[in-house]
C-alpha positions as CSV (number, residue, x, y, z in Angstrom):
1,M,21.1,-88.3,68.2
2,A,23.2,-85.7,70.0
3,H,21.8,-84.6,73.4
4,Y,23.7,-81.3,73.4
5,S,23.6,-78.6,70.7
6,R,26.8,-77.4,69.1
7,I,26.3,-74.1,70.9
8,E,26.2,-75.9,74.2
9,V,29.3,-77.8,73.3
10,I,31.3,-74.8,72.2
11,N,30.2,-73.0,75.3
12,A,31.4,-75.8,77.6
13,M,34.7,-75.8,75.8
14,Q,35.0,-72.0,76.3
15,E,33.9,-72.2,79.9
16,T,36.1,-75.1,81.1
17,G,39.1,-74.5,78.8
18,M,39.9,-78.2,78.6
19,V,38.9,-81.3,76.7
20,P,40.3,-84.6,78.1
21,L,41.2,-87.2,75.4
22,F,41.0,-90.9,76.2
23,Y,40.8,-94.3,74.6
24,H,40.9,-97.8,76.1
25,P,39.2,-101.0,75.0
26,D,38.1,-101.8,78.5
27,I,34.6,-100.4,79.0
28,E,34.6,-100.7,82.8
29,L,37.9,-98.9,83.0
30,G,36.5,-96.3,80.7
31,K,33.6,-95.7,83.0
32,Q,35.9,-95.2,85.9
33,V,38.0,-92.7,84.0
34,L,34.9,-90.8,82.9
35,K,33.6,-90.7,86.5
36,A,37.0,-89.4,87.8
37,C,37.2,-86.7,85.2
38,Y,33.6,-85.7,85.9
39,D,34.1,-85.6,89.6
40,G,37.2,-83.5,89.0
41,G,35.0,-80.9,87.1
42,A,35.5,-81.9,83.5
43,R,32.3,-81.6,81.4
44,L,33.6,-82.9,78.1
45,M,35.4,-86.0,76.9
46,E,36.9,-86.8,73.5
47,F,36.9,-90.5,73.0
48,T,39.7,-91.1,70.6
49,A,38.3,-93.9,68.5
50,R,41.5,-95.7,67.4
51,G,41.0,-99.4,68.3
52,D,39.0,-102.3,66.9
53,F,35.4,-102.2,67.8
54,A,35.9,-98.7,69.3
55,F,32.3,-97.9,68.4
56,E,31.0,-100.5,70.8
57,V,33.1,-99.0,73.6
58,F,31.9,-95.5,72.9
59,S,28.3,-96.6,72.8
60,E,28.5,-98.0,76.3
61,L,30.4,-95.1,77.6
62,N,27.9,-92.6,76.2
63,K,25.0,-94.5,77.7
64,Y,26.8,-94.5,81.0
65,A,27.4,-90.7,80.8
66,L,23.8,-90.0,80.0
67,R,22.5,-92.2,82.8
68,E,25.0,-91.4,85.5
69,L,26.9,-88.2,84.7
70,P,24.4,-85.3,84.0
71,G,26.0,-82.6,81.9
72,M,28.9,-84.8,80.7
73,I,29.3,-84.1,76.9
74,M,30.8,-87.1,75.0
75,G,32.5,-86.6,71.6
76,V,34.6,-88.7,69.4
77,G,38.1,-88.0,68.0
78,S,40.3,-89.6,65.4
79,V,37.4,-89.7,62.9
80,T,38.7,-89.9,59.4
81,D,35.6,-90.2,57.1
82,A,32.0,-89.2,56.9
83,S,30.7,-92.8,57.4
84,A,32.5,-93.1,60.7
85,A,31.2,-89.6,61.7
86,S,27.6,-90.7,60.9
87,L,28.0,-93.9,62.8
88,Y,29.1,-92.1,66.0
89,M,26.4,-89.5,65.6
90,Q,23.8,-92.3,65.5
91,M,25.2,-93.3,68.9
92,G,24.6,-89.9,70.3
93,C,28.0,-88.3,69.7
94,N,27.9,-84.6,70.6
95,F,31.0,-83.4,68.7
96,V,33.4,-84.8,66.2
97,V,37.2,-84.2,66.1
98,T,39.2,-85.1,63.0
99,P,43.0,-85.2,62.5
100,S,42.7,-83.3,59.2
101,L,40.3,-81.1,57.3
102,R,37.7,-83.4,55.6
103,E,34.9,-81.6,53.9
104,D,32.8,-84.8,53.7
105,I,32.8,-84.9,57.5
106,A,31.8,-81.2,57.6
107,V,28.7,-81.9,55.4
108,V,27.4,-84.8,57.5
109,C,28.0,-83.0,60.8
110,N,26.4,-79.8,59.6
111,R,23.4,-81.7,58.4
112,R,22.8,-82.8,62.0
113,K,24.0,-79.5,63.6
114,V,26.8,-81.4,65.4
115,L,30.0,-79.5,66.2
116,W,33.0,-80.7,64.3
117,S,36.6,-79.7,64.9
118,P,39.1,-80.4,62.1
119,G,42.8,-80.7,62.4
120,C,44.4,-77.7,60.6
121,G,48.0,-76.7,60.1
122,S,47.8,-73.6,57.9
123,L,45.9,-70.4,57.7
124,T,44.4,-71.6,54.4
125,E,43.0,-74.7,56.0
126,I,41.7,-72.7,58.9
127,N,40.0,-70.3,56.5
128,R,38.4,-73.1,54.6
129,A,37.2,-74.8,57.8
130,E,35.5,-71.6,58.9
131,E,33.9,-71.2,55.5
132,L,32.4,-74.6,56.0
133,G,30.9,-73.5,59.3
134,C,33.6,-74.7,61.8
135,E,33.3,-73.1,65.3
136,L,36.6,-74.4,66.6
137,V,39.7,-75.6,64.8
138,K,42.0,-78.2,66.2
139,L,45.7,-77.3,65.9
140,F,47.4,-80.7,65.4
141,P,50.0,-81.6,66.2
142,G,50.3,-78.7,68.6
143,D,53.9,-79.3,69.5
144,L,54.9,-78.9,65.8
145,Y,53.3,-75.4,65.6
146,G,53.4,-74.1,69.1
147,P,51.8,-71.1,70.8
148,G,53.6,-68.7,68.5
149,F,51.5,-70.0,65.5
150,V,48.3,-69.4,67.4
151,K,49.3,-65.8,68.4
152,A,50.2,-65.1,64.8
153,I,46.9,-66.2,63.3
154,K,44.9,-64.5,66.0
155,G,46.4,-61.2,64.9
156,P,44.6,-61.0,61.5
157,Q,41.8,-63.3,62.6
158,P,40.8,-62.6,66.2
159,W,37.5,-64.5,65.6
160,T,39.3,-67.8,65.1
161,S,38.9,-70.3,68.0
162,V,41.7,-72.8,68.4
163,M,42.1,-76.0,70.4
164,P,45.7,-77.3,70.4
165,T,46.1,-81.1,70.9
166,G,49.6,-82.6,71.2
167,G,52.3,-80.7,72.9
168,V,50.0,-79.6,75.7
169,S,50.8,-80.6,79.3
170,T,49.4,-79.9,82.7
171,E,52.4,-77.8,83.6
172,E,51.7,-74.2,84.5
173,S,54.3,-72.8,82.1
174,N,53.0,-74.8,79.2
175,L,49.4,-73.8,79.8
176,R,50.3,-70.2,80.3
177,E,52.0,-70.0,76.9
178,W,48.9,-71.5,75.1
179,F,46.3,-69.4,76.8
180,N,48.4,-66.2,76.5
181,A,48.6,-66.9,72.8
182,G,44.8,-66.9,72.7
183,V,43.6,-70.5,72.6
184,T,39.9,-71.2,73.4
185,C,40.7,-74.5,75.1
186,V,43.3,-77.3,75.1
187,G,43.0,-81.0,74.4
188,L,44.8,-83.1,77.0
189,G,45.5,-86.8,76.5
190,S,48.3,-88.8,78.0
191,K,49.7,-85.8,79.9
192,L,46.4,-85.8,81.9
193,I,45.4,-89.5,81.8
194,S,48.7,-91.3,81.8
195,K,49.4,-95.0,81.1
196,E,50.9,-95.3,84.6
197,L,47.7,-93.9,86.2
198,L,45.6,-96.4,84.2
199,A,47.9,-99.3,85.0
200,N,47.6,-98.5,88.7
201,R,43.9,-97.6,88.4
202,D,44.6,-94.5,90.6
203,F,41.3,-92.7,89.8
204,E,41.6,-90.5,92.9
205,A,44.8,-89.1,91.5
206,L,43.1,-88.5,88.2
207,E,40.3,-86.7,89.8
208,K,42.7,-84.4,91.6
209,T,44.8,-83.8,88.5
210,V,41.7,-82.8,86.5
211,R,40.5,-80.5,89.3
212,D,43.9,-78.9,89.7
213,T,44.3,-78.4,86.0
214,L,40.9,-76.8,85.6
215,Q,41.6,-74.5,88.4
216,L,45.0,-73.6,86.9
217,I,43.4,-72.8,83.6
218,S,40.8,-70.6,85.4
219,N,43.5,-68.7,87.2
220,L,45.6,-68.2,84.0
221,R,42.5,-66.7,82.3
222,K,41.9,-64.0,84.9
């Protein structure tokens, strides 16, 4: 069962402005990544469940977060069907992110009052997602649509909350474009948690990058 309500989750997304994305089959490495992100000020993590036995890894990481990292909200991304969403919710997943709009996932998440964020690429998809109760749409892939798309849809629909994933970096110019366009938060994966950093296990550098990026987002919003 989720330990954080969907209202608490969306509030954390709005307050911090960033959701780190991460996947690795090594549980102990995952714990160190989680700790570094947490110490850097992140309070959300989207575990992108793309590998074999990913559910076992998530289960251990979520237990670790609940035990050692108070306030760290664990969610799961790359979820493609309702059965997978249900499985992860049984493991305490607090939010579900999908690459596309799946109404079957909306049904099972709404039944448990768990926040779900579908990948949308058109105003029609966004409208349908919101009709189904979506609080935050994922713009994916973000680099295909760009900040201009967000700015355009926020004109007629200022109530729409958007999280771009893909095409988002830690560079000030990139983040400024997205937040000036009106995004609620950004999803950051390899641009934040790079393969090189993981290979070198440089968790101090990761903590600093997370802290600096969060501060930059805060400054850009002022």
